[in-house]
C-alpha positions in Angstrom: -17.8 -36.4 -111.8 -20.8 -38.7 -112.4 -23.4 -38.1 -115.1 -26.6 -40.0 -115.7 -26.7 -41.4 -119.2 -29.8 -42.9 -120.7 -29.2 -46.3 -122.4 -30.6 -45.0 -125.7 -27.7 -42.4 -125.7 -25.3 -45.4 -125.9 -27.3 -47.3 -128.5 -28.4 -49.8 -125.8 -32.2 -49.5 -125.9 -33.9 -51.8 -123.5 -31.0 -51.9 -121.0 -32.0 -51.4 -117.4 -28.6 -51.9 -115.7 -25.0 -51.2 -116.7 -22.3 -52.6 -114.5 -18.5 -52.8 -114.5 -16.4 -55.7 -113.3 -12.7 -55.0 -112.4 -10.4 -58.0 -112.6 -6.8 -58.3 -111.7 -5.0 -61.6 -112.4 -2.1 -62.2 -110.1 -0.5 -59.7 -107.7 1.1 -57.6 -110.5 -1.4 -58.2 -113.3 -3.0 -55.3 -115.1 -6.4 -54.3 -114.1 -9.1 -55.3 -116.7 -12.4 -53.6 -116.8 -15.4 -55.4 -118.3 -18.7 -53.6 -118.9 -21.9 -55.6 -118.5 -25.5 -54.7 -119.6 -28.7 -56.3 -118.4 -32.3 -55.9 -119.4 -33.5 -56.7 -115.9 -34.1 -54.3 -113.0 -32.1 -54.4 -109.7 -35.0 -56.2 -108.1 -35.0 -58.9 -110.8 -31.2 -59.3 -110.9 -29.1 -58.4 -107.9 -25.3 -57.6 -108.0 -24.5 -61.1 -106.6 -26.7 -62.9 -109.1 -25.3 -60.9 -111.9 -21.7 -61.7 -110.9 -22.6 -65.4 -110.6 -24.0 -65.4 -114.1 -20.9 -63.7 -115.4 -18.7 -66.3 -113.7 -20.8 -69.1 -115.3 -20.4 -67.5 -118.7 -16.6 -67.5 -118.3 -16.8 -71.2 -117.3 -18.5 -72.0 -120.5 -16.0 -70.0 -122.4 -13.0 -71.7 -120.8 -14.4 -75.3 -121.1 -16.0 -75.2 -124.5 -15.1 -72.2 -126.6 -11.4 -72.3 -125.7 -11.2 -75.9 -126.8 -13.0 -75.2 -130.1 -10.8 -72.2 -130.8 -7.5 -73.9 -129.9 -7.9 -77.5 -130.8 -10.3 -77.3 -133.7 -9.2 -73.7 -134.7 -12.8 -72.8 -135.2 -12.1 -69.1 -135.4 -9.7 -69.7 -138.3 -12.3 -71.7 -140.3 -12.8 -70.4 -143.8 -16.1 -72.3 -144.2 -19.0 -69.8 -144.8 -21.9 -71.9 -146.2 -24.4 -72.0 -143.3 -25.2 -75.7 -143.5 -21.5 -76.6 -143.6 -20.8 -74.3 -140.6 -23.6 -76.0 -138.7 -22.4 -79.6 -139.5 -18.8 -78.8 -138.7 -19.8 -77.1 -135.4 -21.8 -80.2 -134.4 -18.9 -82.5 -135.2 -16.4 -80.3 -133.3 -18.7 -80.4 -130.2 -19.1 -84.1 -130.5 -15.3 -84.4 -130.6 -15.1 -82.3 -127.4 -17.6 -84.6 -125.7 -15.5 -87.6 -126.6 -12.4 -85.9 -125.5 -13.9 -85.4 -122.0 -14.7 -89.1 -121.8 -11.3 -90.1 -123.1 -9.6 -87.7 -120.5 -11.2 -89.2 -117.4 -8.7 -90.9 -115.2 -5.7 -89.5 -117.1 -3.3 -87.0 -115.5 -4.1 -83.5 -116.6 -0.8 -83.1 -118.4 -1.6 -86.1 -120.6 -5.3 -85.2 -121.2 -5.1 -82.0 -123.2 -7.2 -81.4 -126.3 -4.0 -81.5 -128.4 -3.2 -85.0 -126.9 -6.7 -86.1 -127.8 -6.3 -85.0 -131.4 -2.8 -86.4 -131.8 -3.7 -89.8 -130.3 -7.0 -90.3 -132.1 -6.6 -88.4 -135.3 -5.8 -91.6 -137.3 -7.1 -94.2 -134.9 -10.4 -95.1 -136.5 -10.8 -98.3 -134.5 -10.3 -96.5 -131.2 -12.9 -93.9 -132.3 -15.4 -96.6 -133.2 -14.9 -98.3 -129.8 -15.3 -95.0 -128.0 -18.6 -94.3 -129.8 -20.1 -97.7 -129.4 -19.0 -98.7 -125.9 -21.6 -98.5 -123.1 -21.0 -96.0 -120.3 -22.1 -96.6 -116.7 -23.9 -93.5 -115.4 -22.6 -92.0 -112.2 -26.2 -91.3 -111.1 -27.7 -94.7 -111.8 -26.5 -97.8 -110.0 -27.4 -101.2 -111.4 -29.6 -103.1 -109.0 -28.9 -106.8 -108.8 
């Protein structure tokens, strides 16, 4: 039985669309339901666009936040002072950026975030060289 519910009844004032994404990972995986809310109308945000945005969001989660959570254990941090949290967050993201540069050309099995930390944790000279070396941009080619 279907029932129309106003967003305000759910504590979601301003919501114009509510959607559900069903995911099954693998042939025998459990079905996961994720509920999504949007403050745009169907004309402003189609189902296809909405799904594309959700996939992009998970891409960010997998590339950035997972690394921050696993390698840097950001979720376990006991730091609560706002300025310290901000500085540590910036340093962790810089480390992620350097890890991506370091990983280029390495086999995936040897280019994990844990490998990055283990190899470079006490390698100050390698870190300085990584920070100070010049990178050739993929988009710009040097003209002779």
